[in-house]
Structures are given as structure tokens and as C-alpha cells.
N, C-alpha and C positions, 0 to 999 in steps of 0.2 A: 504494500500500500504506500502511496506517495503523500498522504496527508496524515496528520496526527489524529488519534481518536480520544475522545473525552467522555467519560462516564458522567451522566447526570443522575444523581440520586438524592436521598434525603440529607446527605451531608454537605452538598454543595449546590443545590438547585438554585437558591437565591443568588449565589455568587455568579453563576453563568447564565441564568435564564434571560435577564434583561439584554445582555449582549447578543445572545442568539436570536431573541425576538426582533431586535433591531436589524439584524442581518436578513432574517426571513422577510421582513416588511419591505425591503428594497430589492428582493431577489425576483428573478423571472422563472428560474428552474431550480427546484429543490428536490434532492434525492430522498426517497422514503422507503423504509423497509421495516417489516415486523418480525418478531420472533414469538412463537406460540408453543403451547403444549395442550394435549387433550387427553391426559391420563384418566380423566373421569368419563371417558367415552362409554356409550351404552354397550351392553354385553355382546350384542350381535356383531358389532364391529371388532370386538376382541376375537371372535370366532372367524370372521371374514378375513381379517389381516393376520390371523394365526399368531396372536401375541402370546408369548410364553408367560404363564401365570406366575412362575417363580422369578424370572429375570425382569419381566415387564417389557421385554423387547420383542419387536415384530420379527416374523420370519423373513429371511432375506429374499425369498422367492415370491413374496406377495407384495401387492401394491399398497402404499399407505393411503388410507382413506380417513380424512378428518371428520370428526363429529363436530360440525360447525356450531351446533347449539350448546356444546359443552366445552368449547375451546377457551383457553385462557391466554390472553396476550401477556407474555412475560416482559416484553419491552419493544420499543421501536427506535429506529435510528433516522437521523436527519443529516444531510450534507447540503449546504448552500453553495451553489456553483461558484468557484473562485476562492472559497474560504480555505484556510490551511488546516482546518480542523473539522472532523465529522463527530457528531454527538450521538450517544446511545442513552436512552432513558429507561431506567429500571422501574418497571411497574409491578412485576410479580415474580421476582427471582428468589433464590433460596435465602439470601440475606434479607429477611423480612423487615428488619429494623431500618433498612436503607431504601425501601420502596417509596416511590412517589405516588401520592393519590391521583386518581384520574383527573380530578377537578383542576389540579395544578398542571399536569402534563398536557391537558387539552389546550391550555393557553398557547402553547407552542404551535399547535396545528391551526388554531384560529388566527394566527398572525399572518398567514399567507394572503397576499392581496388577491382580489377577485379576478384580476387579469393574469395571474401567474399560475404555474403548474407544478404539481407534485410529479416526480418522475420515479416510477417503480417498475421493476422487472416482475412479470406476472402480476400486474396490477389487479386482476380479478380476485386474487387472494387477499391483497391488502384491502380492497374495497369491502370484501365480504367480512373479514375479521373485524374491521373497525365498526361495521354495521352490527354484526352479531354480538360483539363484546360490549360495545359502548353506544350503540344506536347512533353512530356518527356517519354522516354522508361525506364522502370526499368528492367534491363537485368537479374540480379541475385536475385532470391527471393525464399522464402520457405513459402508456404501457410499452416498455422496450421489448418485451417478448413479442407482442403483436406487431411491433415495428419491424422486428427481425423477420417475422413471417411475411410481411409485405416486401421486405428487401430481397429475400431469397427463399428458395424452397428447402425442404428438409434434406434433400439429397444434392445440394449444391456445394461446391468446394472450389478452392483456388487451384488454378492449373499447376502452379508450382508444387502444391501438395500432392496432386495426382501423379506428377512425374517423380517426385522424391519417394513416394510410397513403393516404387518398384512393383514387384509381384504381390506384395502384401502376404496375407495368409493363404492366398490361392496357391502359392508355391508348394504347399503341402500336398496338393492334389496332382502336381505335375508328374511325379513318377508313375502314378496310376494312369494318368492320361497318356503318357508315353507308351506304357505297356499295352493299354487297350486300343489305342489308335492304330496299332498294327493290323487290326481286323476290320478297319474302316475302308469302305469302298466309296470314294468321292463321287463316283458316277451315280450312286444311289441316293445322294442328297440327304434328305431328312431321315432316311431309314438307317438308324444307328444300331449296331449290335447291342444287346441288352446291357452287358457289362460296361461298355463305353457310355451308353446313355445314362447309366447310373452315375458315373463320374461327372459327365457333362452337366446333368441337371442339378447336381450339387452346387455347381458354379452359377448356373443361370436361373435357378428356380425363382419364380416370381415372388413367392412369399417367404423365401429363405432369408434368415438373418444371421446364419452361421458366419463365423469370421472368415471361413474359407470360400464363401460365396461372393459373387460380385456385389450384391447388396451389402454384405458385411464389409467388404473392401471400401465401398463408398461411405458407409456409416462411420467408419474409422476416421476418414479424412474430411467429412462434411463439417460445415460451420456449426450446425446444430442450433438449438434454441435455448439451451440451458445457460444461465448467466456465466457460470465458471468456464465452460468450454468456449463461449463467445469471447470472454475477456482474454483467454489464452490465445485464441485465434487472431484477435485484432490488436492485442497489446502485448502478447508474449509474457503475460504475467500469470503466475499460478496462484489462484486464490485458495485460502484455507477452506477445507471441506467441512460439512456439517458433522460428519463422523469424527473428524480430527478434533473438533471443539468439544463434542459431547463426551468422547472417551468412553469410560465405563458407566457413565450416568445414563439413566433411562430417558430423560427428556430435559428440555431447556430449563424448566422450573427447578431442577435440582442443582443447577449451576448458579453462581452468584452473578450479579451484574458485571463485576469486574472481569469475570472469566469469559463473558460473552461480548463485552464492549467492542473489542477490535474486530471481531467477526461480523457483528451486526453493522458496525459503522462502514466496514468494507463494502457491503452490499449497497448501501445508500450512495456511496461515493461512485462505485463503478456503474451504477444504473445511469447516472448523469453522463459520465464519460462515454458509456456505450451509446446513449442517445445521440450525442454529438457525432460519434464516429459513424453510426448507421445513417444519419442524415447526410453526411458527406458521401457515404457509399451510394445512397439512393440518388443523390444529386448527380453523381457521375454515371451510374449504371441504369437507373430507371426513374428519371425525374417525374414522369407522369403518374407514378404511384404515390407520390407524396401527398397531393390533395386527397386522393382516395383514402389514404390511411387516416387522415384527420377527419374526413367527413363520414367514413363508412366503417373502417376496421377498428379504430380506437373507440368510437362510441359503443360498438358491440361489446366491448369488455364490460361495460356497466350492465348490459343486458345479461351477459353470462353470470355476473354476480347476483343479479336479481333472481335469476332462475335458481341458483344455488340456495340463496336465502329463503326463497318462498317455498321450495320443495314441491312435491306432487302428492296429493292425497291418494292413498290406496286402501282398498277394503281388506284389512289385515285378516279378518276372519275367513274370507274367501281364499286368500293366498295359502293359509295353513290347511284349509280343507282340501284344496286342489293338490297340495303337496302330498297329503296323506292318500288321496285317491290315486295319484301317480305311483306312489310306493306300492300300493296294493296291486295296481295293474302290472307293475314290474314283477311282482311275486308270481302272479298268474301266468305271465308270459314264460317265466323260467320253468314253471311246472309243466306247461305244455311242451316247451322245447325239449325238456329232458326226456320226455316219453319218446320223441322222435330220434333224439341222439342215441338213446339206448338201442333203438331198433336198428340203427345204421352201424353201430359199433360191431366188431372191433375195426381198428385201422388196419390197413394193409401191412404185411410183414416188412415191406421195404419202404424207404422214405418216399415222399411224394415226388414224382418226376417233375411236376410243375414247380414245386417250391425248393427242391434240393439245392439249387444254386443261389437261393436267397441267404444272405449272411446271417440273418436273424433266426432262420429256421433251425430249431433245436428240439430234441426229444421232450424237453420239459413242457412244451405246449400241448403235446399229445397227452402227457401224463396228467396235466391239470384238468383237461377235459374228461379223461377217463375217471379220475378221482371224483370230479364233480358229478358225473353221471351215476356213480356208485352211491352217492349220498342219498339217504332217504328224504323224501319231501316232508315239509312241515306245514301244518295248517296255520302256523303263525307267520305272518308276512315278513316280519323283521328277521326271523331265523332263516326263512327261505332266501331273502335277499343277501344275507351275510355269507351265503355259500359262494358268492362271486364277488369280484371287485368292480369298481366303476363309480360314476358320480352319485348314483342312488345309494349304494351300500356304504361308500366312503363317508358321505355326509351324514348318514343315519347312524353309523357305528363309530368305532375308533380308528378305522382305516387300516387295521392290522391283519385283516383276513387275506388269505393266500390263494383264493380260487381264481379261475380264469376271468379275464376282463373282456367280455364279448363286444365292447364298444371300441376296443383297441384293434388296430389292423392285423396284428400278428395272430392272436387266437382266432379272430374272425376269418382270416385266410386259411388257417388250418381246418376250420369247419368247411369253408366253401370249396377249397381246392384239394384238401387232403382227405377229409372224411367223405365228402360227396364225390371226390375224385373226378373232376371235370377239367376241361381245357380252360386255361386262364384267359380273362379279359385283360387286354394290354392297351396302354396308351403311351405313345412315344417310347415304346420298348419296355415300359415298366408295368408290372402286374398291378391291377386296380381292384379295389374292393369297396369303393364308395357307393352311394345310393344309385348312381347311374349304372355302374358296373353290375350291381346286384339286380337291377331291373333287367339288364340284358341276360344275365344268368338265368333269372326266373323264366324269361321268355324261352330261352334255349331248353330249359329242363322242365317245361310245363307238364310233360307226361310223367314226370317222376314226382309223385305226391309228397314223398318224404323230403326230397331235396327242396321242393317248393315250401314245405312247412318250415324248414330251417331258415330259408332265406326270408320268409315272412316274419319269423320270430326275430331274426337279426334286425330287420327293418323296424319292427315294433320297439325293440330294445333301443335302437339308435334314436328313435323318436322320443321315447320316454326320457332317456338320458340327456338328450339335447335340451328338452324342456326343463329338466331339473337343473342342468348345468348353467344354462343361459338365464333362466328366469326364477324358478321356484326356490332353489337353495339360496342363491344370493339375495333374493327379495326378502326371505325370512330373516336374513342377517342384517340387511341394510335398513329395514323398517325401524323408525324411531318408536320405541314403545310408548312414549308419552304423547306424541303428536299424530301417530298413525300415518306418517309421511315418509317418503324417501327423498333424498336430496341429491339428485343427479347433477353431474358436472357437464357443462357444454364448453367446447373450445373450438378454435379454428386454426389448426396447425397442420392440416393435411396439405399435400403438394398442390391440390386443386383449390385450396382455401375454403373447401366445403366445411360446414360445421359437423362436429362429431360429439357423441355423448359417451359418458362412462358412469359407472357405479350408481345406478345401473345404466346400461346403454339402451335408452328407450328407442334409439334408431333401429334396433333389432326387431321391434314389434311388427309382426306380420298381419296383413289383412285377411289372408286366406291360409288354410291348412290346419293342422292339428293344434298349433299353438295360438290360434286366433283368440281363444278364451282369455289369454293373458291381458289383452287390451281391456277386458272387462274388469280388471282389478282397479283401473284408474278412474277416479271420480273428480267432480268439480271441487273448488276450494270451499264452497259453502252449500248448505242445504237448499238455498234459493238460487243456485247457479246451475247452468248447463255447460257441458263441454262443447265448444264450437271448434270444429276443424275445417280449415279451408285448404283445399288441395289443388295445386296447379295441374291443369290437364295436359299431359304429354309435353311438358315444358321443354324437354331435351330435343324433341323432334321439331317443336315450334322454333326453337333457336336455330337448328340446322337449316330449316326452311328460310328463316329470315336472313341469316348470315350469308347463305348461298344464293338466295333469290331463285331457288329452283321452282319452276312452274307447277310441278306436281304437288309440292309441299304448299305452295301458295293457294292452290285450288282447295286443299284440305283445310288450311289454317288461316286463310285470308279473311275469314268472317267468324262471327259467333252466332250460333254454336258451330263448332268445328265439324267438318265432313270426314268421311272415312279415308284413311291412307293405307290401311293394312290389306284390304281385299285385293287391290291390284298387285301388291308385292307378293301376296300368297299365290295368285294366279300365275305370275311370271315364274316363280320358283317351282311350283308344282308342275308346270308345263314341261319340265325336264323329264319327269316321270310319266306325264300324261300329255303326249304330243297333241297339239291342236287346241289345248285349253286356253281360253282367253278370259279377260277380266269379266266381260259380260256373261259368258257362259258360267263362270264360277259363281257370280252373284245370283244367277238364276237358280242355283241349287235350292234357294229358299222357296222357290215357286212351285216345286214339284212335291208330290205326295209319296212317290216311291222311286226307288233306284231304277226299276224297269222303265218307268215312264220317262225318266231323265235320259236314259241310254237310248231309248227308242227315238227320242227327239234329237239328241246330239251325237249319237253313236257313230254316225257316218263321218263326223267332223273330227273325231278324237280316237286315240288308241289308249289301251290300258286304263279304262275308266274304273276298273276295280280298285285302283289305288286310292281313289277319292273316298271309298267306302271301307277302308281298312286303316285303323289308327296306327300310331307309332309303335304300339306294343303288339301289332299283328292281330288285333281284335276287330270284330265287325263294328262298323260305324253307320248308324242309320242316317237316312238322308236328311231328317229334320235336325240332326246335330252336325252334319258334315261341314256346312258352311262356317258356322261359328267355330268349330274345332280347328279347321285349317287356317282360318283367318287369324286366330289367336296363336296357335302353335307355330305356324310358319310365317305368316305375314307380320304379326306384331313382334314375334321373336326375332325376325330378321331386322325389322326397323329399329329395334332397341339394342341390337348387338353389332350389326355390320359396321357402323360408323366408328366404333372403337377398335376394330381389328382389320377392316378392309377385306374380310373374307368370311364367307358363310360356313365356317368350319363346324360350329356347333350344330347348325341346322343339318349340314351334310352328314355329320356323325349320327344324329338322331334318326335321319332318314335311311341310314345304312348305305350311303353312297360312297363311291370311290373318290379320291382326290380330284380326278379328272371330271367326274360328273358334278361334284360340288363346284368346281371351277366354272362349268357351263352355267349353273344356276346363279353363281356370283356375277357372271358377265350379263345375264339377263336382268338381274337386279340393278346393276350399274347403268344399264341402258335406260331403264325407267327413270332413274334419278341421276341422269348424266350431268346436270348442272351442279347438283350437290356433290357429286363425285369429283368434279373438277375443283370445287372449293376444298374438299378434303385433301386432294393431292397437292393443291397449291399451298395449303397450310403445312404439309409435310415438307414441301420444297423450301418453304420459308425457314423451318427449323433446321433443315439440313444446311442451309446456307449461313444462317445467322447464329445457330446454336440456341435460339430462343424464339418464342412467339409472344406477342403482346395482346392481352385480352382487352375487350371493350372498356373495362374500367381502369385500364392503365397498368394492371399487374402483369408481370412477366412470368412465363414458365420456361426456365432454362433447362435445356437438354443438350449438354455438350456431347453426350453419347450419340446424338443424331448426326453429328458432323463427320466429314471425311477425315478431319484432323484427329478426332478422337480415335477413329478406326486405325489410323497410322500409329498413334501413340500406344494404343492397347496391344495391337499385334506385335509391335516392336518389343514389348515387355516380355513376350513369351516365345515368339518364333525364332527358329535357328536359321543361320545362313547354311544352305545345303547345296551339295552337288546334285546334278540331275539323277545320278544313280542311287542316291540315298533314299530308298523307298520309304523307310520307317519315318524319317524326319519330314519327308514330303507329306506323308499322311498326317503327321502330328501338326504341321503347319496348316494343313487344310482344315483340321478340326478347330484350331485357334481362330481361323478366319470364319468358320461356321458359327462358333460361339459369338464372335464379334458381330456377325450379321444378325443373329438372334437378339442380342442386346440392343443393337441399332434399330431393328424393326420395332422392338418394344418402345424405344424412345420416340419413334415416329408416332406410334399409337398413343403414347402418353401425352404428346403435344396436342393431338386432336381431342383427347379426353379432357385435358386441362381447359381447353378453349370452351368446351361445352359445359362441363361440370363447374368450372370456375365462374362461368356466366350465370349458372344456376345459383351459385353462392352469392354473387353480386345482387341478383334480383331478390333473393331471400333476405339478405341483410338490409338492403335499402328499404324493403317493405316493412320489416320489423321496426326499424327506426322511425319510419314515416307514420306507421300505425300508432306507435306510442305517442308521437307528437300530436297526431290528430286526436287521439283519445284525450290527451290533456286539454286540447282546445275545446272538447265537449264538456270539460269539467268532470271527467270520469277518473277516479282513482282506482287502485287495485281492488277495492271492495266492489266496484262496478264491473271491471274487466281486467284480467291479468294474463300476460303472455306466459305460457307454461313451458313450451318446448317446440323446437323445430324437429320434425320427424320426416326424413326423406324430403319430399316436396310438399309437405303439409305444414301449416302453422296451427298450433293448438292453443286455444284460449279457454279460460274459465270466465263465463259471462253471466251477469245477473239476468234472470229470466225476463225482466221487464223491458230490456233494451236489445234483445236478440236480433230482431230484424234490422234495426238501425245500425247495430255493430257490424252485422254481416255485410250490409250494403256499403258501409264506409270502408271496412277492412278489405273486402274483396275488390272494391274499386281501386284502392291503392295497389293491391297486389298485381293487377293486370294493366296498370298504367305506367309504362316505362318507355315513353316515346323516343328517348335518346338511343334506345337499343333496338327498337322494333319499328321497322318502316314498311315491311311487306306482309308480315303475318301478325295475327292478334293473339295475345295471351288470353287464356280463359282459366277460370278456377271454380271448383265445385265445393259448396259448403255442405256441412252435415252437422247435426246436433244430436246430443244424447246425454243421458245421466251417467253413462259409462263411455269408454272409448272403443268398445267392441262393436263391430258392424251389427246393425239391427237385424234381429231374427225373431219372428213372432213366438217361437217355442223356447229358444235358449237365451235370447238376449233382447227381451222386450224393452229394456231401458237403454239399448245400444244406439249407435249413430244412425239417424235417419238421413238418407241422401236427399237433400232438398231439391236437387236438379234432376232427380230420377225417383220421384215420390213412390214409396211403397203403398200398398193397399191398406190404409189405416182409417179410411173414411174421411180423409182431408185432402183437398186438391184433386188433381187428375193423376191417376196412377201412371207412372212413367214420365210425367210432365214436370215442369219447373214450378216450384212453389212461389206464390205471391207473398207479400208481407203478411197478409191476413192468414194465409196458409201456414206461414212460419209460426205465427202466434198460436194457431191451432195445434201445430205439431208440438210446441212447447207444453201446452196444456195437456195434450195426449200423454206425453212422457211423465208428467207429474201425476196424472191419473193412474198410469200403469204402476208407478211406485206405490201409490196409495193402495191399489188393489193387491199388490204383492206383499204388503206389510202384514 
């Protein structure tokens, strides 16, 4: 640190306070940082974070989650820019006699002029703890963490660091890569031998964060967003870490003010220094981003804090009831599955021919399954579940059981490919056992009832354990026992600058499928409120249409309500399998009552019409369902996937097509949207040339990996100079080039993805800010309407029942009004209301979300039509009537 630190406590506050207040009153930028502890957190968080009851310390492999309602601020630090001293204020440290009462400490914070700014790294935390601990609002702030997010992406780095890093930890895989590349045939392109593919995908895996992966390599050299790593990157100064200060103590409250003073002061000082350096960086590299930061990104930090402070009401009784129900379901699945496994045992005397080359494949997995099958069943669900491992049994018991874990890929594959003894499903040379692979196996083995029963059981186990792992177990631990709320965190640190949630991640809530009921746990803030959700309609496609000015998109989205875009895409793609199929013929499927009538009418114009009446699982598809099925599965699926990859690979794989046939379908799709395709390829050309793209709001997405220069640098790190006769090194160099092309192609797609998703983020953030400003203009406080959470492309509010139509009209109007970004297409958004967040269903979710622009049959408005304001008021009353009837 380059300035002195001064502790302010009961022994010297009067001595230093006047001088510090005088400095603050004339300052423009003042660094601010807090130190806290939450040792009095509720018991659920102790379990969630795995705090050791003896040591009081959190497990190293778990995320720290603060109990913001029980957090104690131990102190805060201040540095006035230009001063030679940073100050740390002792509020609640171990030296009790030296603590300063809040009434005195607050004087320092009140001294900041109205036109000046507090500068804090991760200001969302500072804003939240000052509000939670002392009900103090911090009106003027600059968040240097969010400033860093605007300045660069999470995977950006300095070119010099990229060069200096050499091969990084990837070098550990080079011997294996050299060994396995001997069997590579460059003429076969993407068709890698399995052992080589295994090594290659360790390097280029999309989700891999291993140190020997390319993602891990980048993570090590990236600027990052943590204060300490940023200070190291930009100032070459190593700050003291939290653990170094804490030592063997459990939390900050166990240290004295003197022990924390230098550490706390350091953070306030470097926040301001970092602010200045980042502003210089942005002025040089991305000046258009600066106004966007101050008008859009920085204000959102307050919104994130408000979400955290306010929390979300959940029906705790229902959460626990559902958890118990899923546990019982798991026990029943295991009982049924065991019957079938016993029938199919014993295993073959020889190891599985499919799995024997897999490094993990060992006798212990067979032994675990045999031992489990031999155990007697129990009528007690807990005892039954404890015979296996996994999210259900681990959270229910002490986690020390030793049975098989059927949700883990190793025991799962032993069942699928060893016990059932069938040919493996592979993707990119690697054995697969995910849900899609299990679906293909089930289709292949549909005549084998026992095999199908095991696959069904694995699917059911996967479903239960996913719902337990993602929702039920963490929810029971995160719910505050006093308020009945959870307090999720929202941030914007993704490469696209989209918002993300955690603890819990409410973005994971699904509208369809087995976990839809989880939405039903969430309720409005008050008994006289409803949950109002407003969801942008196809916003990603509307953006593509507007940015590209593609006539097909404009035809669909140039007016409200939107017209259909998916049917034409479905017809073009299906025509690869059904020659002669056109959009008009495809749409006419709705007009016929039987397959025979349709074929009689159009049969002479088409071939292979049977394909239209056989779904992706090979099952019969009736004509009344065929149009909607293919429009959704193929048309909509292509429209929402193609633009991020440039190829209909997923569609082709699901259709069972060869790469060549998928290529033909892709070409037909591109022909339909040829203007949008040119926009996509122009965007890729831009990132190839510049190494970055600039979004409509001024943010940049840097992808150095997309450039030819990166390709040269990367290949030179690994490739050997070779003679023409050295076949092994020639093949090795070919593999390095193959890896580089894969990484480069991904960078191209990331640029397109960032332009689309980043623009979604812009629209959402601007809308949230403007709605809050409009709400204030109406004189509405949080008691009337409060923003709860962004969920995908939905904004969720808790709104008083008396103002629902007015709120929807105003908020929706703001959400679809972005004239600076949309010139050709029109945004639309659909509102829904409910007393829970679950989609409305007359049987299971009578208090759920009513789609107001597609009214259900509830005796109000026109079924399938858009609700008027009076209809909305009637729908509100309907919901409250339903609650009274259910009571």
C-alpha cells in the first residue's frame, strides 16, 4: 500500500474525525469498503455452506452465502482521493471497549457532498450491508466491479500475458496428444479416434475449467473481476488476502480493529485507484461504453441490492412437503428398478467390450450394483434411499453410505452398456449416457422390456435428483425461518453482460416439464398483491430481424401481434426428408382430418410423406398434432439455435441425418433467411478482422481467438518444425491446427451470441431502470409494486391488486419501446398474473399465472384472446376467489 492507514476508534475518534470530515466535504471521489461477519446466520445456511460446528469455519469447496438479515458490520474504511492516509472505523471488533457507536460513525458518511461519489468494489454488497445493518441508503456510488465488467469480458487478457504464458498447463497433455495423434487421419477431418478425442476434448471442452484446458489457460491469464487480481494486473501490487488477515480466527469480529485496519483501508484506497485506471483503459479501448456504464450498468447495482434486501416470499410448507414427496418417489423408483436389475443379473464373465477401454471402468462398479441388488427392500423410504448414494440420500442422511450412485455417469454406464450389454451411443468419439443418449437407447431397445424398464428408472432417478439438487434441498436450507423468504443474488458479470442469479438461481425455473411445480413455491410480497410477469416475445429473433433487416423476419415481427416465423423454417428443413414439401403444403396439415386425405390431395407432389406422421422417437404422429409438433421441434428449434452455431447440427442429430444431409437442410434454411445470414457472416468477419464487435449500447465483446493473429500465436506455442517425412509430427501439427480451428469457430459463434444476448441484456436493464423511474412518478413505493427478479426474458413484479392493469400497461409499454435499437421490427411482451409463479392449470395450479394475451377459459374475456383492462381486473378477482375457495 502506498498510503498510511489510520484506525478510528473510541480512543481517538474526536482527534481525527473533524479533519477527515473536512476532507470528505471537499472530495469528489471517496473510497469505501466494509468488513462484516454473520456468525449468527440461520441454521440452514450452516448446512448449505457446510460450516464445521467445532471450528466454525466453512468448507473450502462450498460457496459463502451471507445471511444479510443477521450480518454485523465490524467496520468500514474510507480513503479521500489524494489524501496520504486511509481510515478504518471500528464498529464491532473484538476490542469492545474501542468500538465507535453508529451515531458517531454515521457523521463521516453524511459528510459527502450531494454531487460527489463513494467508490466501492462490488458496491452491491456495500449498499446492501449499510441498508441491512443501519437502514442507510448510499445514494451516490460508483461500482468498480461493474466498471470492470463494462471495460472487458471475463475471458479477456493482455496479449503480453498470452505470449508469456507459453503452453501453460496444457503442456501436461502434450505427451498424450503426441502419442494418440499417430492414429489420426487428417483426411477424415472431425472423425477422431476415441483415445485422441478424449485428449483433445480435455483441451477444448466448452464447459471445462480444468487448468489443462484452454478455458483454464485463459482463466489463469485473464484480468478477472476480483479486486486483488485486478490490482495485481494493473498495478503489479499484491494485496493482502482475507485469509492472511483472518489467520486462525473464524470471522472478522474476532479480530481487533487494529488487526484489520491496514487490510480494510487497503480496499478503500485501491477501489479509487482502480476506478481511475479503468476509466483510462475504457477511454483508450472502448470510449462508447463509458456513458452506458453510468446510465445503465452502474444504476443496476442498486437494483441488485434491492433484490437482495427484499428477498422473495416462498411457501415454506409446500417446499418441505414436495421434498418429502420426492424422497418417497425416489424410494419407489429404487424398489422397482431393483426387481429388474435382479432379473438381468449376473454380469457377463468378461469385462464389457464397450467400456473396457474407459479408464474409469473398474470391477468395483459391478460389485456395488451386485451388492445393492442383494439388499432386501425396506418399507421405510429413508432406509431404502440410504442403500444408494446421490443428492437425495446424501442430503437426507450423513453422506457416508457406500452404495452405487445411479445419477453418476460411471455406475449409470455400467447399467446401460455392461448389464444391458448394448452398443454405445457416441458423440465426437466419446461414449454418452445423458438424457438424449438414453432416449436413443430406449428407442433402439424398445423390444427389450427389461432394458427399457432400467432406462426409464434411470431417467426417473435423474429427474428426481435434479429437482432435489437444483431446487428442493437448497431451498430448504436457504429459506429464512423467520421471514419465510429466500434472498437470491443477481449480478451481471457474464461475457454477454446478461444478468444471472444465484443462491438460489431463480433463472433455472422452468415453465414446462417435471419441475414446473417449483414456480408454485413463489408468492407475492403481501396478501393483497399478485405476481405480475411480463415476458418479451421471441426477443432474440426480433433482434436478429431488426439488426439484419431480413424481409422474412420483418414480415413476422414488423407488427403487433407478431406473425409466424417457424412454419416456413420447418417446411424448408423437412423438405430434405420429404421432397416437394412447401410452406403452404405444410401449413395445410391443419386443414385435413386424416393422413389418407392429406396424401390423396398432395401425394403426387411429394415423396416420403410418412415422415410427417412419425415423430423423432419413431412413434406415430396423428395429423391433428403433426403441424404443431414439427413447427415446434424443427422450425422453432432451428430458429432459436442456428444463429449461435451456423449449422443445424442439433436438428440433424435428432432427425438421424448424416452430416451431408444436415448440410443440405442448413443450406435451405440459409436460403430462406439469406439477408440475416449475411448479417451473421458479416459480424463474424468483423470479429475476425478487429478481434472484437461493438454492441448497440457501446459495449464490446473481445474475441482475440477469432483472429488470424491468435491462430498464429496459438499454433506456434505447440507445433514443431518438421521435415516432410516426419509423419508423426505432421499429424501432431495437424491436430494442433484442428484444435485451433475449433477454438476459433467457437469464438466466431461467441461474437454472434454476444451481439444478440448482450442486446437482450441492454433492453432488460434499460427497462428495469425506466420502470422504476416511472413507478416513482406514479407515487408508487415498494408497498404498491416491487421488482422481484429478472428470469430469462421475463421481468417479475409483486403488485398491489388495485393497480394491476395500470402497472401492466405502463411497464409493458416501457419494455417494448426502444426506438434507438429497433427500426424495422417491433418488440412485443406478454403479461401474466397469478398468486403463485406457476403456469395456471385448473387442476394443479388454480392460483398460477394466467396468460392475459392468451386468456384461458375462466369465464372472463375471450378464450385465447387478449384481455382488456376490465378483463384484467376480473382475472385478479378470479384469483383471489380461487384462494378463498381453496382455504
